[in-house]
C-alpha atoms as one frame of an Amber mdcrd trajectory, in Angstrom:
protein
   0.000   0.000   0.000   1.686   3.179  -1.136   1.270   6.276   0.966   2.590
   9.787   0.638   4.666  11.228   3.432   2.087  13.919   4.126  -1.285  12.222
   3.731  -3.056  10.364   6.518  -2.704   6.591   5.997  -5.840   4.974   4.578
  -5.907   2.472   7.439  -6.100   5.329   9.957  -9.051   6.951   8.170 -10.769
   3.598   7.731 -10.388   2.467  11.328 -11.435   5.863  12.637 -14.596   5.748
  10.535 -15.478   2.275  11.823 -14.852   3.200  15.453 -16.795   6.454  15.247
 -19.688   4.703  13.518 -19.970   2.105  16.243 -19.398   4.648  19.025 -22.240
   6.784  17.716 -24.569   3.824  18.102 -23.106   2.327  21.266 -26.547   2.131
  22.819 -28.002  -0.032  20.071 -28.999  -3.596  20.772 -26.599  -6.375  19.756
 -28.964  -7.362  16.947 -28.525  -4.022  15.192 -24.781  -3.709  14.664 -23.981
  -0.935  12.200 -22.629  -1.525   8.730 -24.381  -4.877   8.217 -24.337  -6.067
   4.629 -28.032  -6.939   4.594 -29.819  -9.314   2.247 -29.305  -7.426  -1.009
 -25.583  -6.639  -0.811 -23.624  -6.870  -4.051 -20.734  -8.182  -1.952 -22.419
 -11.578  -1.765 -23.112 -13.591  -4.924 -24.029 -17.112  -5.919 -21.921 -18.832
  -8.569 -21.715 -22.496  -9.620 -23.578 -23.576  -6.499 -21.263 -21.655  -4.171
 -21.760 -18.607  -1.995 -19.014 -16.077  -2.679 -18.090 -13.126  -0.482 -16.324
 -10.142  -2.003 -12.643  -9.812  -1.093 -10.989  -7.352  -3.480 -11.569  -5.423
  -6.692 -14.807  -3.861  -7.912 -17.787  -5.870  -6.610 -19.860  -4.465  -9.482
 -17.523  -6.327 -11.840 -17.604  -9.798 -10.274 -15.601 -11.486 -13.022 -12.680
  -9.139 -12.366 -12.900  -9.260  -8.581 -11.529 -11.651  -5.974 -13.934 -13.554
  -3.742 -13.844 -15.676  -0.600 -15.632 -19.000  -0.747 -18.314 -18.476   1.896
 -20.320 -21.625   1.187 -21.907 -23.212   4.250 -20.723 -20.628   6.759 -22.530
 -20.741  10.135 -22.627 -16.912  10.118 -25.141 -15.488   7.620 -23.366 -13.255
   5.127 -26.061 -10.594   5.580 -25.015 -10.190   9.228 -21.390  -9.384   8.439
 -20.379  -5.744   8.813 -18.631  -3.261   6.525 -16.656  -5.278   3.959 -13.878
  -2.752   3.296 -11.658  -5.157   1.365  -9.013  -7.746   2.090  -5.960  -6.235
   3.807  -7.423  -2.715   3.616  -6.249  -2.668   7.227  -2.713  -4.032   6.742
  -1.208  -6.497   9.177   2.341  -6.055  10.441   4.403  -8.926   9.059   7.906
  -7.596   9.802   7.602  -6.222  13.349  10.277  -3.892  14.698  10.719  -3.743
  18.468  12.580  -1.112  20.483  13.431  -0.462  24.112  10.617   1.118  26.172
  12.705   4.265  26.611  12.570   5.023  22.872  10.832   8.418  22.490   9.486
   7.452  19.067   6.922   5.326  20.875   4.966   8.432  21.854   4.082   8.985
  18.192   2.723   5.468  17.672   1.340   4.962  21.179  -1.181   7.793  21.185
  -4.706   6.813  20.198  -6.388   8.947  17.556  -9.814   7.615  18.461  -9.971
   7.249  22.255  -9.259  10.532  24.095  -8.632   8.701  27.356  -5.637   7.005
  25.748  -3.709  10.107  24.684  -0.354   9.312  26.239   1.726  12.191  27.595
   4.522   9.893  28.719   5.820   6.638  27.252   4.732   4.801  30.397   1.140
   5.971  29.810   0.880   4.123  26.485  -1.773   1.387  26.552  -0.421  -2.004
  25.516  -1.212  -5.675  25.399   1.683  -7.916  26.352   2.805 -11.458  25.806
   5.671 -13.531  27.191   7.266 -16.679  25.769  10.153 -18.419  27.540  10.896
 -15.277  29.536  10.935 -12.993  26.478   8.406 -10.180  26.981   6.962  -7.972
  24.262   4.425  -5.169  24.407   2.124  -4.066  21.583   0.613  -0.545  21.762
  -3.131  -0.735  21.146  -3.095   2.653  19.406  -0.691   1.233  16.832  -2.782
  -1.920  16.529  -5.844   0.255  15.818  -4.265   0.823  12.406  -3.040  -2.739
  11.804  -5.044  -5.095  14.052  -2.785  -8.125  13.438   0.917  -8.717  14.024
   2.440 -11.886  12.597   5.258 -12.372  15.072   7.705 -15.061  16.166   9.173
 -15.849  19.585  12.344 -17.942  19.438  11.104 -19.861  16.423   7.513 -20.097
  17.701   5.173 -18.350  15.213   2.290 -16.471  16.829  -0.177 -13.807  15.765
  -1.153 -10.992  18.106  -4.574  -9.518  17.369  -6.493  -6.443  18.478 -10.035
  -5.715  17.273 -10.569  -2.048  18.236 -14.340  -1.939  17.786 -14.778  -4.568
  20.506 -11.462  -3.953  22.306 -10.815  -7.647  21.830  -7.190  -8.776  22.269
  -5.837 -12.227  21.559  -2.669 -14.227  20.914  -2.723 -17.493  18.976  -0.367
 -19.864  17.192  -0.007 -19.619  13.429   1.421 -22.998  12.465  -0.418 -25.240
   9.986   0.818 -28.709   9.033   4.089 -27.903  10.740   4.690 -24.732   8.730
   4.145 -21.087   9.741   1.286 -19.283   8.046   0.236 -15.647   8.177  -3.113
 -14.102   9.031  -4.621 -10.950   7.581  -7.700  -8.795   8.011 -10.553  -9.955
   5.773 -12.189  -6.536   5.731 -15.284  -7.885   7.501 -16.518  -7.661  11.072
 -19.154  -9.679  12.922 -20.604  -8.435  16.204 -17.852  -5.785  16.153 -15.106
  -8.452  16.216 -12.927  -8.721  13.144 -13.107 -11.668  10.758  -9.596 -12.743
   9.820  -8.270 -14.983   7.057  -5.217 -17.190   6.673  -3.092 -16.376   3.658
  -2.336 -20.023   2.895  -5.914 -21.095   2.089  -7.907 -17.826   2.416 -10.249
 -19.529   4.853 -12.160 -17.075   7.066 -11.973 -17.312  10.866 -14.079 -15.962
  13.717 -14.271 -16.894  17.437 -17.452 -18.976  17.638 -16.433 -19.885  21.219
 -14.466 -18.133  23.945 -11.625 -20.625  23.519 -10.389 -19.937  20.005 -10.924
 -19.312  16.307 -13.102 -21.486  14.117 -12.748 -21.525  10.349 -16.218 -20.439
   9.223 -15.574 -20.924   5.500 -12.986 -22.028   2.991 -10.802 -25.137   2.715
 -10.182 -25.262   6.474 -13.847 -24.836   7.396 -14.580 -26.390  10.793 -10.972
 -26.380  11.992 -10.153 -24.644  15.251  -7.170 -22.658  16.527  -7.063 -22.285
  20.322  -6.246 -18.955  21.899  -2.927 -18.943  23.729  -3.963 -15.912  25.724
  -6.423 -13.029  25.773  -4.150 -10.414  27.357  -5.634  -7.453  29.221  -4.897
  -3.865  28.233  -2.469  -2.241  30.669  -0.183   0.781  30.632   3.375   0.298
  29.493   4.480   1.422  32.950   2.521  -1.408  34.563   3.877  -3.900  32.051
   7.468  -2.706  32.598   7.188  -3.161  36.342   6.280  -6.797  35.766   8.704
  -7.287  32.849  11.592  -4.796  33.082  13.397  -6.334  30.082  10.426  -5.979
  27.735  10.666  -4.573  24.242   7.868  -2.615  22.564   6.478  -2.738  19.044
   7.371   0.401  17.088   5.729  -0.706  13.837   6.457  -2.493  10.609  10.206
  -2.507   9.927   9.678  -1.553   6.287   7.221   1.230   7.205   9.524   2.676
   9.870  12.364   2.703   7.352  10.152   4.366   4.726   9.213   7.065   7.219
  12.867   7.581   8.170  13.799   8.086   4.523  10.840  10.428   4.072  11.974
  12.592   6.988  15.535  12.640   5.666  14.314  13.705   2.228  12.121  16.442
   3.720  15.030  17.818   5.777  17.281  17.792   2.713  14.679  19.654   0.657
  14.294  22.187   3.476  18.033  22.837   3.598  18.128  23.268  -0.179  15.300
  25.815  -0.027  17.124  27.725   2.688  20.283  27.831   0.577  18.356  29.030
  -2.461  16.586  31.687  -0.401  19.885  33.004   0.878  21.285  33.680  -2.566
């Protein structure tokens, strides 16, 4: 996803719109979640005896679009919410971690959508944490608002850390299939304000039908289950550091952080050149 150095990332605008929509109707009953597809959505079609759910492309041009196989799902397609497109909210697949004293964390750890989470100090940043074999990592929820999923690895153990901001649902789960690591992404759909995810190996869709883990609700892995390793609570980074003083903290996608660094360097260079030209 290409972004300019000055424009607001599409994922930020998209997530903000979803959060504000649901916040505006927070008093609604659970049966009237906003953004439902409904029965006549063009994002659901029937083809060759299968139910297909729009994934990417122009849904008004079905032959040129990409679709999830949604045949036989236990969740009616009409009850899904939004449908903003596969990976419209991009996962972090190359996480970069820094020490908790890194001042850059203030920029990524301040929520744009929840005023009570505007961190004035690094220790005020809200995080979810996870520990494997004594190695502690913290993931700022404000950063996860814009990415929702982090495909991570602890000492060779592949895990995915997830945060669904509409429901404030946090989870950690393994991402190994048939002995090989697989990645998870955001499907673009939500059900009962909890994101629907997909695995990139088979493009099966997953949602937590129980409190214990994910169930594949459609696709080649339909019916399979992935147990939750943990549903970590949201705490401040200060609280997390007191329990895990050697923790590291997610700063973002390594490639995105590097792109931003180069963008800042280019902007400074252009500024110096303008100053030189103005002084002539």
